[in-house]
PyMOL Python script that loads the backbone (N, CA, C, O; Angstrom):
from pymol import cmd

cmd.read_pdbstr("""\
ATOM      1  N   MET A   1       0.868  -1.211   0.048  1.00  0.00           N
ATOM      2  CA  MET A   1      -0.059   0.020   0.068  1.00  0.00           C
ATOM      3  C   MET A   1       0.878   1.202  -0.051  1.00  0.00           C
ATOM      4  O   MET A   1       1.896   1.211   0.641  1.00  0.00           O
ATOM      5  N   ILE A   2       0.603   2.228  -0.898  1.00  0.00           N
ATOM      6  CA  ILE A   2       1.312   3.468  -0.904  1.00  0.00           C
ATOM      7  C   ILE A   2       0.618   4.537  -0.135  1.00  0.00           C
ATOM      8  O   ILE A   2      -0.595   4.718  -0.246  1.00  0.00           O
ATOM      9  N   PHE A   3       1.402   5.267   0.667  1.00  0.00           N
ATOM     10  CA  PHE A   3       0.842   6.334   1.406  1.00  0.00           C
ATOM     11  C   PHE A   3       1.324   7.535   0.860  1.00  0.00           C
ATOM     12  O   PHE A   3       2.518   7.588   0.568  1.00  0.00           O
ATOM     13  N   ASN A   4       0.547   8.579   0.658  1.00  0.00           N
ATOM     14  CA  ASN A   4       0.861   9.967   0.359  1.00  0.00           C
ATOM     15  C   ASN A   4       0.482  10.966   1.467  1.00  0.00           C
ATOM     16  O   ASN A   4      -0.364  10.727   2.329  1.00  0.00           O
ATOM     17  N   LYS A   5       1.112  11.987   1.376  1.00  0.00           N
ATOM     18  CA  LYS A   5       0.954  13.116   2.419  1.00  0.00           C
ATOM     19  C   LYS A   5      -0.005  14.239   1.637  1.00  0.00           C
ATOM     20  O   LYS A   5       0.311  14.700   0.541  1.00  0.00           O
ATOM     21  N   CYS A   6      -0.997  14.545   2.223  1.00  0.00           N
ATOM     22  CA  CYS A   6      -1.973  15.506   1.658  1.00  0.00           C
ATOM     23  C   CYS A   6      -1.267  16.934   1.566  1.00  0.00           C
ATOM     24  O   CYS A   6      -0.784  17.437   2.580  1.00  0.00           O
ATOM     25  N   GLU A   7      -1.221  17.511   0.456  1.00  0.00           N
ATOM     26  CA  GLU A   7      -0.682  18.801   0.128  1.00  0.00           C
ATOM     27  C   GLU A   7      -1.363  19.933   0.885  1.00  0.00           C
ATOM     28  O   GLU A   7      -0.822  21.019   1.091  1.00  0.00           O
ATOM     29  N   ARG A   8      -2.638  19.588   1.299  1.00  0.00           N
ATOM     30  CA  ARG A   8      -3.418  20.621   1.973  1.00  0.00           C
ATOM     31  C   ARG A   8      -3.370  20.534   3.459  1.00  0.00           C
ATOM     32  O   ARG A   8      -3.094  21.560   4.081  1.00  0.00           O
ATOM     33  N   CYS A   9      -3.609  19.418   4.105  1.00  0.00           N
ATOM     34  CA  CYS A   9      -3.547  19.405   5.447  1.00  0.00           C
ATOM     35  C   CYS A   9      -2.465  18.652   6.191  1.00  0.00           C
ATOM     36  O   CYS A   9      -2.339  18.794   7.407  1.00  0.00           O
ATOM     37  N   GLY A  10      -1.636  17.807   5.439  1.00  0.00           N
ATOM     38  CA  GLY A  10      -0.527  17.189   5.945  1.00  0.00           C
ATOM     39  C   GLY A  10      -0.775  15.764   6.326  1.00  0.00           C
ATOM     40  O   GLY A  10       0.209  15.085   6.618  1.00  0.00           O
ATOM     41  N   CYS A  11      -2.003  15.209   6.360  1.00  0.00           N
ATOM     42  CA  CYS A  11      -2.379  13.933   6.898  1.00  0.00           C
ATOM     43  C   CYS A  11      -1.826  12.930   5.856  1.00  0.00           C
ATOM     44  O   CYS A  11      -1.583  13.277   4.700  1.00  0.00           O
ATOM     45  N   PHE A  12      -1.631  11.630   6.331  1.00  0.00           N
ATOM     46  CA  PHE A  12      -1.373  10.528   5.426  1.00  0.00           C
ATOM     47  C   PHE A  12      -2.525   9.879   4.901  1.00  0.00           C
ATOM     48  O   PHE A  12      -3.563   9.823   5.561  1.00  0.00           O
ATOM     49  N   PHE A  13      -2.422   9.384   3.765  1.00  0.00           N
ATOM     50  CA  PHE A  13      -3.768   8.638   3.202  1.00  0.00           C
ATOM     51  C   PHE A  13      -3.235   7.698   2.045  1.00  0.00           C
ATOM     52  O   PHE A  13      -2.101   7.869   1.598  1.00  0.00           O
ATOM     53  N   SER A  14      -3.945   6.850   1.638  1.00  0.00           N
ATOM     54  CA  SER A  14      -3.615   5.965   0.542  1.00  0.00           C
ATOM     55  C   SER A  14      -4.523   6.261  -0.688  1.00  0.00           C
ATOM     56  O   SER A  14      -5.728   6.019  -0.749  1.00  0.00           O
ATOM     57  N   SER A  15      -3.786   6.800  -1.616  1.00  0.00           N
ATOM     58  CA  SER A  15      -4.500   7.183  -2.957  1.00  0.00           C
ATOM     59  C   SER A  15      -3.487   7.762  -3.913  1.00  0.00           C
ATOM     60  O   SER A  15      -2.396   8.124  -3.472  1.00  0.00           O
ATOM     61  N   ASN A  16      -3.791   7.879  -5.256  1.00  0.00           N
ATOM     62  CA  ASN A  16      -2.970   8.565  -5.931  1.00  0.00           C
ATOM     63  C   ASN A  16      -3.172  10.094  -6.245  1.00  0.00           C
ATOM     64  O   ASN A  16      -2.514  10.677  -7.107  1.00  0.00           O
ATOM     65  N   ASP A  17      -4.114  10.675  -5.491  1.00  0.00           N
ATOM     66  CA  ASP A  17      -4.372  12.090  -5.441  1.00  0.00           C
ATOM     67  C   ASP A  17      -3.317  12.691  -4.630  1.00  0.00           C
ATOM     68  O   ASP A  17      -2.551  12.033  -3.926  1.00  0.00           O
ATOM     69  N   SER A  18      -3.295  14.128  -4.766  1.00  0.00           N
ATOM     70  CA  SER A  18      -2.355  14.925  -4.038  1.00  0.00           C
ATOM     71  C   SER A  18      -2.945  15.446  -2.634  1.00  0.00           C
ATOM     72  O   SER A  18      -2.303  15.896  -1.685  1.00  0.00           O
ATOM     73  N   VAL A  19      -4.243  15.280  -2.743  1.00  0.00           N
ATOM     74  CA  VAL A  19      -4.963  15.728  -1.338  1.00  0.00           C
ATOM     75  C   VAL A  19      -5.729  14.515  -0.833  1.00  0.00           C
ATOM     76  O   VAL A  19      -6.003  13.595  -1.604  1.00  0.00           O
ATOM     77  N   CYS A  20      -6.068  14.499   0.405  1.00  0.00           N
ATOM     78  CA  CYS A  20      -6.763  13.400   1.032  1.00  0.00           C
ATOM     79  C   CYS A  20      -8.256  13.561   0.731  1.00  0.00           C
ATOM     80  O   CYS A  20      -8.665  14.626   0.268  1.00  0.00           O
ATOM     81  N   PRO A  21      -9.064  12.562   0.974  1.00  0.00           N
ATOM     82  CA  PRO A  21     -10.439  12.539   0.613  1.00  0.00           C
ATOM     83  C   PRO A  21     -11.167  13.652   1.454  1.00  0.00           C
ATOM     84  O   PRO A  21     -12.163  14.207   0.989  1.00  0.00           O
ATOM     85  N   ASN A  22     -10.704  13.950   2.599  1.00  0.00           N
ATOM     86  CA  ASN A  22     -11.283  14.957   3.429  1.00  0.00           C
ATOM     87  C   ASN A  22     -11.179  16.404   2.799  1.00  0.00           C
ATOM     88  O   ASN A  22     -12.074  17.240   2.921  1.00  0.00           O
ATOM     89  N   CYS A  23     -10.006  16.615   2.116  1.00  0.00           N
ATOM     90  CA  CYS A  23      -9.708  17.947   1.536  1.00  0.00           C
ATOM     91  C   CYS A  23     -10.129  18.053   0.069  1.00  0.00           C
ATOM     92  O   CYS A  23     -10.145  19.136  -0.516  1.00  0.00           O
ATOM     93  N   LYS A  24     -10.459  16.926  -0.491  1.00  0.00           N
ATOM     94  CA  LYS A  24     -10.756  16.993  -1.905  1.00  0.00           C
ATOM     95  C   LYS A  24     -11.824  18.054  -2.231  1.00  0.00           C
ATOM     96  O   LYS A  24     -11.664  18.902  -3.108  1.00  0.00           O
ATOM     97  N   GLN A  25     -12.908  17.948  -1.476  1.00  0.00           N
ATOM     98  CA  GLN A  25     -14.056  18.830  -1.716  1.00  0.00           C
ATOM     99  C   GLN A  25     -13.745  20.345  -1.417  1.00  0.00           C
ATOM    100  O   GLN A  25     -14.308  21.248  -2.037  1.00  0.00           O
ATOM    101  N   LYS A  26     -12.846  20.559  -0.462  1.00  0.00           N
ATOM    102  CA  LYS A  26     -12.422  21.909  -0.074  1.00  0.00           C
ATOM    103  C   LYS A  26     -11.526  22.337  -1.350  1.00  0.00           C
ATOM    104  O   LYS A  26     -11.682  23.459  -1.832  1.00  0.00           O
ATOM    105  N   ASP A  27     -10.668  21.512  -1.844  1.00  0.00           N
ATOM    106  CA  ASP A  27      -9.896  21.914  -3.051  1.00  0.00           C
ATOM    107  C   ASP A  27     -10.759  22.272  -4.121  1.00  0.00           C
ATOM    108  O   ASP A  27     -10.502  23.286  -4.770  1.00  0.00           O
ATOM    109  N   GLN A  28     -11.687  21.617  -4.374  1.00  0.00           N
ATOM    110  CA  GLN A  28     -12.715  21.880  -5.569  1.00  0.00           C
ATOM    111  C   GLN A  28     -13.368  23.170  -5.394  1.00  0.00           C
ATOM    112  O   GLN A  28     -13.605  23.899  -6.358  1.00  0.00           O
ATOM    113  N   ILE A  29     -13.694  23.504  -4.085  1.00  0.00           N
ATOM    114  CA  ILE A  29     -14.346  24.799  -3.778  1.00  0.00           C
ATOM    115  C   ILE A  29     -13.356  25.879  -4.031  1.00  0.00           C
ATOM    116  O   ILE A  29     -13.758  26.893  -4.602  1.00  0.00           O
ATOM    117  N   ASP A  30     -12.130  25.785  -3.678  1.00  0.00           N
ATOM    118  CA  ASP A  30     -11.178  26.736  -3.850  1.00  0.00           C
ATOM    119  C   ASP A  30     -10.802  26.854  -5.301  1.00  0.00           C
ATOM    120  O   ASP A  30     -10.510  27.967  -5.741  1.00  0.00           O
ATOM    121  N   ALA A  31     -10.785  25.796  -6.076  1.00  0.00           N
ATOM    122  CA  ALA A  31     -10.584  25.980  -7.487  1.00  0.00           C
ATOM    123  C   ALA A  31     -11.790  26.678  -8.205  1.00  0.00           C
ATOM    124  O   ALA A  31     -11.608  27.446  -9.149  1.00  0.00           O
ATOM    125  N   ASN A  32     -12.918  26.401  -7.756  1.00  0.00           N
ATOM    126  CA  ASN A  32     -14.215  27.011  -8.240  1.00  0.00           C
ATOM    127  C   ASN A  32     -14.173  28.544  -7.943  1.00  0.00           C
ATOM    128  O   ASN A  32     -14.476  29.378  -8.797  1.00  0.00           O
ATOM    129  N   SER A  33     -13.771  28.861  -6.659  1.00  0.00           N
ATOM    130  CA  SER A  33     -13.753  30.285  -6.345  1.00  0.00           C
ATOM    131  C   SER A  33     -12.661  30.984  -7.130  1.00  0.00           C
ATOM    132  O   SER A  33     -12.896  32.093  -7.610  1.00  0.00           O
ATOM    133  N   LEU A  34     -11.559  30.443  -7.279  1.00  0.00           N
ATOM    134  CA  LEU A  34     -10.565  31.058  -8.284  1.00  0.00           C
ATOM    135  C   LEU A  34     -11.020  31.192  -9.578  1.00  0.00           C
ATOM    136  O   LEU A  34     -10.895  32.277 -10.146  1.00  0.00           O
ATOM    137  N   LYS A  35     -11.635  30.056 -10.240  1.00  0.00           N
ATOM    138  CA  LYS A  35     -12.107  30.328 -11.556  1.00  0.00           C
ATOM    139  C   LYS A  35     -13.102  31.284 -11.594  1.00  0.00           C
ATOM    140  O   LYS A  35     -13.054  32.057 -12.551  1.00  0.00           O
ATOM    141  N   THR A  36     -14.095  31.443 -10.698  1.00  0.00           N
ATOM    142  CA  THR A  36     -15.090  32.471 -10.860  1.00  0.00           C
ATOM    143  C   THR A  36     -14.522  33.774 -10.647  1.00  0.00           C
ATOM    144  O   THR A  36     -14.969  34.700 -11.324  1.00  0.00           O
ATOM    145  N   PHE A  37     -13.600  33.995  -9.807  1.00  0.00           N
ATOM    146  CA  PHE A  37     -12.926  35.300  -9.543  1.00  0.00           C
ATOM    147  C   PHE A  37     -12.283  35.733 -10.905  1.00  0.00           C
ATOM    148  O   PHE A  37     -12.431  36.878 -11.331  1.00  0.00           O
ATOM    149  N   LEU A  38     -11.565  34.782 -11.572  1.00  0.00           N
ATOM    150  CA  LEU A  38     -10.842  35.164 -12.832  1.00  0.00           C
ATOM    151  C   LEU A  38     -11.882  35.397 -14.028  1.00  0.00           C
ATOM    152  O   LEU A  38     -11.683  36.194 -14.944  1.00  0.00           O
ATOM    153  N   ASP A  39     -12.946  34.642 -13.902  1.00  0.00           N
ATOM    154  CA  ASP A  39     -13.929  34.851 -14.997  1.00  0.00           C
ATOM    155  C   ASP A  39     -14.673  36.221 -14.897  1.00  0.00           C
ATOM    156  O   ASP A  39     -15.154  36.746 -15.901  1.00  0.00           O
ATOM    157  N   ASN A  40     -14.749  36.751 -13.728  1.00  0.00           N
ATOM    158  CA  ASN A  40     -15.404  37.960 -13.499  1.00  0.00           C
ATOM    159  C   ASN A  40     -14.502  39.238 -13.224  1.00  0.00           C
ATOM    160  O   ASN A  40     -15.039  40.326 -13.015  1.00  0.00           O
ATOM    161  N   ASN A  41     -13.243  39.103 -13.227  1.00  0.00           N
ATOM    162  CA  ASN A  41     -12.250  40.224 -12.788  1.00  0.00           C
ATOM    163  C   ASN A  41     -11.063  40.074 -13.807  1.00  0.00           C
ATOM    164  O   ASN A  41     -10.800  39.050 -14.437  1.00  0.00           O
ATOM    165  N   ASP A  42     -10.404  41.247 -13.859  1.00  0.00           N
ATOM    166  CA  ASP A  42      -9.067  41.201 -14.454  1.00  0.00           C
ATOM    167  C   ASP A  42      -8.082  40.530 -13.724  1.00  0.00           C
ATOM    168  O   ASP A  42      -8.166  40.529 -12.496  1.00  0.00           O
ATOM    169  N   ILE A  43      -7.093  39.916 -14.333  1.00  0.00           N
ATOM    170  CA  ILE A  43      -6.044  39.213 -13.591  1.00  0.00           C
ATOM    171  C   ILE A  43      -5.202  40.168 -12.800  1.00  0.00           C
ATOM    172  O   ILE A  43      -4.689  41.120 -13.388  1.00  0.00           O
ATOM    173  N   PRO A  44      -5.025  40.001 -11.579  1.00  0.00           N
ATOM    174  CA  PRO A  44      -4.211  40.891 -10.776  1.00  0.00           C
ATOM    175  C   PRO A  44      -2.762  40.739 -11.207  1.00  0.00           C
ATOM    176  O   PRO A  44      -2.371  39.745 -11.820  1.00  0.00           O
ATOM    177  N   LYS A  45      -1.941  41.806 -10.851  1.00  0.00           N
ATOM    178  CA  LYS A  45      -0.547  41.778 -11.188  1.00  0.00           C
ATOM    179  C   LYS A  45       0.241  40.685 -10.538  1.00  0.00           C
ATOM    180  O   LYS A  45       1.192  40.206 -11.156  1.00  0.00           O
ATOM    181  N   ASN A  46      -0.041  40.289  -9.457  1.00  0.00           N
ATOM    182  CA  ASN A  46       0.758  39.170  -8.724  1.00  0.00           C
ATOM    183  C   ASN A  46      -0.063  38.214  -8.044  1.00  0.00           C
ATOM    184  O   ASN A  46      -1.246  38.458  -7.807  1.00  0.00           O
ATOM    185  N   VAL A  47       0.533  37.060  -7.690  1.00  0.00           N
ATOM    186  CA  VAL A  47      -0.105  36.026  -7.151  1.00  0.00           C
ATOM    187  C   VAL A  47      -0.700  36.289  -5.644  1.00  0.00           C
ATOM    188  O   VAL A  47      -1.739  35.775  -5.231  1.00  0.00           O
ATOM    189  N   GLU A  48       0.036  37.069  -4.988  1.00  0.00           N
ATOM    190  CA  GLU A  48      -0.472  37.598  -3.640  1.00  0.00           C
ATOM    191  C   GLU A  48      -1.797  38.291  -3.644  1.00  0.00           C
ATOM    192  O   GLU A  48      -2.708  38.125  -2.832  1.00  0.00           O
ATOM    193  N   SER A  49      -1.769  39.146  -4.748  1.00  0.00           N
ATOM    194  CA  SER A  49      -3.192  39.867  -4.996  1.00  0.00           C
ATOM    195  C   SER A  49      -4.348  38.914  -5.341  1.00  0.00           C
ATOM    196  O   SER A  49      -5.470  39.005  -4.841  1.00  0.00           O
ATOM    197  N   LEU A  50      -3.964  37.980  -6.253  1.00  0.00           N
ATOM    198  CA  LEU A  50      -4.929  37.047  -6.629  1.00  0.00           C
ATOM    199  C   LEU A  50      -5.431  36.202  -5.441  1.00  0.00           C
ATOM    200  O   LEU A  50      -6.641  36.018  -5.313  1.00  0.00           O
ATOM    201  N   ALA A  51      -4.529  35.672  -4.549  1.00  0.00           N
ATOM    202  CA  ALA A  51      -4.848  35.008  -3.314  1.00  0.00           C
ATOM    203  C   ALA A  51      -5.792  35.916  -2.483  1.00  0.00           C
ATOM    204  O   ALA A  51      -6.851  35.498  -2.016  1.00  0.00           O
ATOM    205  N   TYR A  52      -5.347  37.169  -2.332  1.00  0.00           N
ATOM    206  CA  TYR A  52      -6.197  37.952  -1.291  1.00  0.00           C
ATOM    207  C   TYR A  52      -7.511  38.400  -1.968  1.00  0.00           C
ATOM    208  O   TYR A  52      -8.514  38.477  -1.259  1.00  0.00           O
ATOM    209  N   LEU A  53      -7.582  38.668  -3.134  1.00  0.00           N
ATOM    210  CA  LEU A  53      -8.836  39.154  -3.738  1.00  0.00           C
ATOM    211  C   LEU A  53      -9.803  38.025  -4.012  1.00  0.00           C
ATOM    212  O   LEU A  53     -11.019  38.210  -3.971  1.00  0.00           O
ATOM    213  N   SER A  54      -9.242  36.819  -4.301  1.00  0.00           N
ATOM    214  CA  SER A  54     -10.140  35.636  -4.503  1.00  0.00           C
ATOM    215  C   SER A  54     -10.602  34.943  -3.209  1.00  0.00           C
ATOM    216  O   SER A  54     -11.609  34.235  -3.198  1.00  0.00           O
ATOM    217  N   GLY A  55      -9.817  35.169  -2.082  1.00  0.00           N
ATOM    218  CA  GLY A  55     -10.243  34.598  -0.811  1.00  0.00           C
ATOM    219  C   GLY A  55      -9.656  33.189  -0.735  1.00  0.00           C
ATOM    220  O   GLY A  55     -10.066  32.418   0.134  1.00  0.00           O
ATOM    221  N   VAL A  56      -8.745  32.831  -1.579  1.00  0.00           N
ATOM    222  CA  VAL A  56      -8.220  31.512  -1.441  1.00  0.00           C
ATOM    223  C   VAL A  56      -6.759  31.726  -0.974  1.00  0.00           C
ATOM    224  O   VAL A  56      -6.131  32.679  -1.437  1.00  0.00           O
ATOM    225  N   SER A  57      -6.229  30.949  -0.145  1.00  0.00           N
ATOM    226  CA  SER A  57      -4.924  31.069   0.433  1.00  0.00           C
ATOM    227  C   SER A  57      -3.833  30.940  -0.543  1.00  0.00           C
ATOM    228  O   SER A  57      -3.962  30.176  -1.500  1.00  0.00           O
ATOM    229  N   LEU A  58      -2.741  31.652  -0.361  1.00  0.00           N
ATOM    230  CA  LEU A  58      -1.649  31.679  -1.301  1.00  0.00           C
ATOM    231  C   LEU A  58      -1.103  30.299  -1.434  1.00  0.00           C
ATOM    232  O   LEU A  58      -0.764  29.913  -2.553  1.00  0.00           O
ATOM    233  N   LYS A  59      -0.999  29.608  -0.514  1.00  0.00           N
ATOM    234  CA  LYS A  59      -0.564  28.033  -0.756  1.00  0.00           C
ATOM    235  C   LYS A  59      -1.378  27.430  -1.736  1.00  0.00           C
ATOM    236  O   LYS A  59      -0.879  26.882  -2.719  1.00  0.00           O
ATOM    237  N   ASN A  60      -2.638  27.491  -1.535  1.00  0.00           N
ATOM    238  CA  ASN A  60      -3.619  26.848  -2.354  1.00  0.00           C
ATOM    239  C   ASN A  60      -3.728  27.410  -3.769  1.00  0.00           C
ATOM    240  O   ASN A  60      -4.001  26.662  -4.708  1.00  0.00           O
ATOM    241  N   VAL A  61      -3.528  28.669  -3.929  1.00  0.00           N
ATOM    242  CA  VAL A  61      -3.472  29.334  -5.236  1.00  0.00           C
ATOM    243  C   VAL A  61      -2.301  28.842  -5.966  1.00  0.00           C
ATOM    244  O   VAL A  61      -2.415  28.502  -7.144  1.00  0.00           O
ATOM    245  N   ASN A  62      -1.185  28.783  -5.345  1.00  0.00           N
ATOM    246  CA  ASN A  62       0.061  28.148  -6.066  1.00  0.00           C
ATOM    247  C   ASN A  62      -0.143  26.793  -6.469  1.00  0.00           C
ATOM    248  O   ASN A  62       0.223  26.432  -7.588  1.00  0.00           O
ATOM    249  N   ARG A  63      -0.763  25.902  -5.562  1.00  0.00           N
ATOM    250  CA  ARG A  63      -1.048  24.619  -6.033  1.00  0.00           C
ATOM    251  C   ARG A  63      -2.046  24.419  -7.112  1.00  0.00           C
ATOM    252  O   ARG A  63      -1.846  23.659  -8.059  1.00  0.00           O
ATOM    253  N   ILE A  64      -3.128  25.121  -6.947  1.00  0.00           N
ATOM    254  CA  ILE A  64      -4.100  25.210  -8.058  1.00  0.00           C
ATOM    255  C   ILE A  64      -3.516  25.587  -9.417  1.00  0.00           C
ATOM    256  O   ILE A  64      -3.715  24.913 -10.428  1.00  0.00           O
ATOM    257  N   LEU A  65      -2.811  26.659  -9.386  1.00  0.00           N
ATOM    258  CA  LEU A  65      -2.106  27.133 -10.693  1.00  0.00           C
ATOM    259  C   LEU A  65      -1.395  26.103 -11.403  1.00  0.00           C
ATOM    260  O   LEU A  65      -1.233  26.154 -12.622  1.00  0.00           O
ATOM    261  N   GLN A  66      -0.954  25.144 -10.656  1.00  0.00           N
ATOM    262  CA  GLN A  66      -0.003  24.057 -11.233  1.00  0.00           C
ATOM    263  C   GLN A  66      -0.910  23.023 -11.989  1.00  0.00           C
ATOM    264  O   GLN A  66      -0.335  22.141 -12.627  1.00  0.00           O
ATOM    265  N   THR A  67      -2.162  23.056 -11.970  1.00  0.00           N
ATOM    266  CA  THR A  67      -3.070  22.020 -12.576  1.00  0.00           C
ATOM    267  C   THR A  67      -3.289  22.526 -14.033  1.00  0.00           C
ATOM    268  O   THR A  67      -3.130  23.704 -14.353  1.00  0.00           O
ATOM    269  N   LYS A  68      -3.672  21.526 -14.897  1.00  0.00           N
ATOM    270  CA  LYS A  68      -3.754  21.712 -16.254  1.00  0.00           C
ATOM    271  C   LYS A  68      -4.892  22.711 -16.582  1.00  0.00           C
ATOM    272  O   LYS A  68      -4.852  23.458 -17.560  1.00  0.00           O
ATOM    273  N   GLU A  69      -5.879  22.669 -15.717  1.00  0.00           N
ATOM    274  CA  GLU A  69      -7.071  23.617 -15.938  1.00  0.00           C
ATOM    275  C   GLU A  69      -6.600  25.043 -15.831  1.00  0.00           C
ATOM    276  O   GLU A  69      -7.243  25.899 -16.439  1.00  0.00           O
ATOM    277  N   PHE A  70      -5.584  25.378 -15.149  1.00  0.00           N
ATOM    278  CA  PHE A  70      -5.233  26.726 -14.904  1.00  0.00           C
ATOM    279  C   PHE A  70      -3.889  27.079 -15.570  1.00  0.00           C
ATOM    280  O   PHE A  70      -3.264  28.062 -15.172  1.00  0.00           O
ATOM    281  N   SER A  71      -3.430  26.313 -16.562  1.00  0.00           N
ATOM    282  CA  SER A  71      -2.103  26.481 -17.106  1.00  0.00           C
ATOM    283  C   SER A  71      -2.068  27.866 -17.953  1.00  0.00           C
ATOM    284  O   SER A  71      -1.022  28.515 -17.968  1.00  0.00           O
ATOM    285  N   SER A  72      -3.134  28.285 -18.610  1.00  0.00           N
ATOM    286  CA  SER A  72      -2.984  29.512 -19.207  1.00  0.00           C
ATOM    287  C   SER A  72      -2.855  30.760 -18.292  1.00  0.00           C
ATOM    288  O   SER A  72      -2.265  31.783 -18.641  1.00  0.00           O
ATOM    289  N   ILE A  73      -3.425  30.596 -17.161  1.00  0.00           N
ATOM    290  CA  ILE A  73      -3.261  31.651 -16.098  1.00  0.00           C
ATOM    291  C   ILE A  73      -2.001  31.610 -15.442  1.00  0.00           C
ATOM    292  O   ILE A  73      -1.523  32.670 -15.037  1.00  0.00           O
ATOM    293  N   ARG A  74      -1.352  30.459 -15.267  1.00  0.00           N
ATOM    294  CA  ARG A  74      -0.012  30.308 -14.796  1.00  0.00           C
ATOM    295  C   ARG A  74       1.030  30.967 -15.505  1.00  0.00           C
ATOM    296  O   ARG A  74       1.990  31.497 -14.945  1.00  0.00           O
ATOM    297  N   LYS A  75       0.831  30.934 -16.845  1.00  0.00           N
ATOM    298  CA  LYS A  75       1.836  31.634 -17.782  1.00  0.00           C
ATOM    299  C   LYS A  75       1.795  33.122 -17.506  1.00  0.00           C
ATOM    300  O   LYS A  75       2.810  33.780 -17.730  1.00  0.00           O
ATOM    301  N   LYS A  76       0.769  33.670 -17.066  1.00  0.00           N
ATOM    302  CA  LYS A  76       0.835  35.163 -16.843  1.00  0.00           C
ATOM    303  C   LYS A  76       1.613  35.362 -15.592  1.00  0.00           C
ATOM    304  O   LYS A  76       2.144  36.465 -15.464  1.00  0.00           O
ATOM    305  N   PHE A  77       1.764  34.524 -14.690  1.00  0.00           N
ATOM    306  CA  PHE A  77       2.505  34.663 -13.460  1.00  0.00           C
ATOM    307  C   PHE A  77       3.909  33.937 -13.520  1.00  0.00           C
ATOM    308  O   PHE A  77       4.548  33.700 -12.496  1.00  0.00           O
ATOM    309  N   SER A  78       4.311  33.628 -14.685  1.00  0.00           N
ATOM    310  CA  SER A  78       5.511  32.726 -14.874  1.00  0.00           C
ATOM    311  C   SER A  78       6.861  33.461 -14.286  1.00  0.00           C
ATOM    312  O   SER A  78       7.848  32.829 -13.909  1.00  0.00           O
ATOM    313  N   ASN A  79       6.762  34.733 -14.268  1.00  0.00           N
ATOM    314  CA  ASN A  79       8.006  35.521 -13.633  1.00  0.00           C
ATOM    315  C   ASN A  79       7.829  35.596 -12.151  1.00  0.00           C
ATOM    316  O   ASN A  79       8.746  36.108 -11.510  1.00  0.00           O
ATOM    317  N   GLU A  80       6.725  35.135 -11.491  1.00  0.00           N
ATOM    318  CA  GLU A  80       6.639  35.375 -10.108  1.00  0.00           C
ATOM    319  C   GLU A  80       7.490  34.390  -9.351  1.00  0.00           C
ATOM    320  O   GLU A  80       7.502  33.216  -9.718  1.00  0.00           O
ATOM    321  N   PRO A  81       8.269  34.827  -8.220  1.00  0.00           N
ATOM    322  CA  PRO A  81       9.079  33.850  -7.574  1.00  0.00           C
ATOM    323  C   PRO A  81       8.282  32.791  -6.781  1.00  0.00           C
ATOM    324  O   PRO A  81       8.868  31.769  -6.426  1.00  0.00           O
ATOM    325  N   HIS A  82       6.959  32.981  -6.480  1.00  0.00           N
ATOM    326  CA  HIS A  82       6.170  32.117  -5.552  1.00  0.00           C
ATOM    327  C   HIS A  82       5.641  30.941  -6.443  1.00  0.00           C
ATOM    328  O   HIS A  82       5.187  29.937  -5.894  1.00  0.00           O
ATOM    329  N   ILE A  83       5.690  31.049  -7.833  1.00  0.00           N
ATOM    330  CA  ILE A  83       5.079  30.017  -8.650  1.00  0.00           C
ATOM    331  C   ILE A  83       6.191  29.052  -8.878  1.00  0.00           C
ATOM    332  O   ILE A  83       7.295  29.438  -9.263  1.00  0.00           O
ATOM    333  N   LYS A  84       5.921  27.841  -8.652  1.00  0.00           N
ATOM    334  CA  LYS A  84       6.998  26.671  -8.840  1.00  0.00           C
ATOM    335  C   LYS A  84       6.622  26.080 -10.153  1.00  0.00           C
ATOM    336  O   LYS A  84       5.679  25.290 -10.188  1.00  0.00           O
ATOM    337  N   LEU A  85       7.302  26.404 -11.287  1.00  0.00           N
ATOM    338  CA  LEU A  85       6.968  25.797 -12.507  1.00  0.00           C
ATOM    339  C   LEU A  85       7.831  24.468 -12.793  1.00  0.00           C
ATOM    340  O   LEU A  85       7.650  23.825 -13.827  1.00  0.00           O
TER     341      LEU A  85
END
""", "prot")
cmd.dss("prot")
cmd.show_as("cartoon", "prot")
cmd.util.cbc("prot")
cmd.orient("prot")
C-alpha cells in the first residue's frame, strides 16, 4: 500500500491524489472560487493579490495554478518567484 501526504492538511492517506479525501471537496471549492474570480475580474498583477482578492490562500493558489485547468493563467505569473514551474 502506498501512502501519500496531503498537500493541503498534511495527513497521510492511501490514494494517487495529491490531497486526502477530506480535503478534496475543499480543494474543488477553492478551484471554483478562483475560476469564478478570474472569469469576473481582471487578472491581478501578482499571485499575492490573486490570493487576497479571491479569498483562496496563497499556498492553495500556487497549488491550483499548477493544474492543467489553470495552465493559461499560470503563464501570466511565470515570472513570479512564488510560482513553482
